[in-house]
C-alpha positions in Angstrom: 164.3 165.6 5.1 165.2 162.7 7.0 164.6 164.2 10.1 161.2 165.0 9.0 160.5 160.9 8.9 161.5 160.9 12.4 159.1 163.5 13.3 156.9 161.8 11.6 157.3 158.8 13.4 157.5 160.1 16.6 154.0 159.2 17.7 154.5 155.8 16.5 157.1 155.1 18.4 154.8 154.8 21.6 155.0 151.9 23.5 158.1 150.8 21.5 160.8 148.2 22.7 164.0 150.0 22.2 167.5 148.2 21.8 171.0 149.9 21.9 174.3 148.6 20.5 175.2 147.0 17.6 175.1 143.0 18.7 171.8 143.6 21.0 170.3 145.3 17.5 171.5 142.8 14.9 169.8 140.1 17.7 166.8 141.6 17.3 166.3 142.5 14.0 167.6 138.9 13.2 164.6 137.2 15.5 162.1 139.8 13.5 163.3 138.2 10.2 163.0 134.9 11.5 159.3 135.5 12.7 158.7 136.8 9.2 160.2 133.8 7.5 162.8 136.3 5.5 166.6 135.2 5.8 169.0 137.6 7.8 170.9 138.9 4.6 167.3 140.8 3.2 168.9 143.7 5.8 172.6 143.5 5.9 172.9 146.7 8.0 176.2 147.7 9.6 176.8 149.1 12.5 173.6 149.8 13.9 173.1 151.8 16.8 169.4 151.5 17.6 166.4 149.6 16.4 163.1 149.8 17.6 159.4 148.0 17.7 156.0 148.8 18.5 154.0 145.2 18.6 150.8 146.7 18.5 151.1 148.5 15.5 154.2 146.8 13.4 156.1 149.8 13.2 159.5 149.4 13.2 163.4 151.4 13.1 166.9 150.7 12.7 169.4 153.5 12.7 173.2 153.1 11.9 176.1 155.2 12.1 176.5 155.6 8.4 174.7 154.9 5.1 175.5 151.1 4.1 175.6 149.9 0.3 175.8 146.1 0.1 176.1 144.4 -3.4 173.8 140.9 -4.1 176.0 139.6 -6.7 173.8 136.6 -7.4 171.0 139.4 -8.6 173.7 142.0 -9.8 172.1 144.7 -7.6 173.4 147.5 -5.8 171.1 148.1 -2.5 171.8 151.5 -0.2 170.3 151.6 3.4 170.2 154.9 4.8 172.4 156.6 7.2 169.6 158.2 9.8 167.2 155.4 9.8 165.5 152.6 7.8 161.3 152.1 8.7 159.1 149.6 8.0 155.6 148.0 9.3 155.8 144.8 9.8 152.5 141.9 9.3 154.1 139.0 10.7 150.9 137.3 9.6 151.3 138.3 5.9 155.0 137.6 6.4 155.4 141.5 4.9 157.4 144.4 5.5 155.5 147.4 3.9 155.8 151.3 3.6 159.6 150.7 3.8 161.3 154.0 3.8 165.7 154.1 3.8 165.9 151.3 1.3 166.6 151.7 -2.8 167.9 149.8 -5.2 170.3 150.4 -8.2 169.9 148.8 -11.5 170.8 150.3 -14.6 172.2 153.4 -13.2 168.7 154.5 -11.6 168.1 154.2 -7.6 164.3 153.1 -6.9 163.1 152.6 -3.4 161.9 149.4 -2.3 158.5 150.2 -0.2 157.3 146.4 0.4 159.0 142.9 0.9 157.0 139.8 1.3 156.9 136.5 1.2 153.3 135.9 -0.8 153.5 131.7 -1.0 156.3 130.6 1.7 156.4 127.0 -0.5 157.5 129.6 -4.1 161.2 130.0 -1.7 160.8 133.5 -3.2 160.6 137.2 -1.8 158.7 139.9 -3.6 160.0 143.1 -3.7 158.2 146.2 -4.8 159.0 149.8 -5.6 157.8 152.9 -5.1 156.4 153.3 -8.6 154.5 150.0 -8.5 156.9 147.9 -10.4 157.6 144.3 -8.3 160.1 141.7 -8.9 160.5 138.4 -7.0 164.2 137.0 -6.0 164.9 133.5 -4.5 165.2 133.4 -0.8 168.5 131.8 -1.0 170.1 135.0 -2.8 169.3 136.8 0.4 170.6 134.1 3.0 173.7 134.5 5.5 176.4 131.7 4.9 175.0 130.1 8.1 171.5 130.0 6.6 172.6 128.7 3.1 174.8 125.7 4.9 172.0 124.9 7.0 169.5 125.0 4.1 172.0 122.4 2.1 171.9 120.2 5.3 168.1 120.0 5.6 168.3 119.3 2.0 170.7 116.1 1.8 
């Protein structure tokens, strides 16, 4: 199934800027997240092998060596990131990642795919997550901040 997904996105990859290697991929993803206004911890991917981004269409993908699960303790939420790849369409002006594939959250023993992340109102300091069944929920941006981001945020507040 994942390879079918990859094949369906092949035409969408035309004109992509592709980066290889964990360090360079992490840097590019961080750049993209910052441009969206998202905290870096919202996509805590590990052992990245490839990151691609097509500026013209907004299509982006991330490949990692192994599946990764991350527990967001402040929200009591386990999130799984697919092995093959995580894909999304980036809408910079709307501060949104949409049509997300490869990300799912587990709440009350049920895995539910996340299909969209957005910051609808930057002053609210929340990120809205929409699921494949149309249900959404907002969380504080601070719940997804890395330790470095939290430190900078606290410095600005004082």
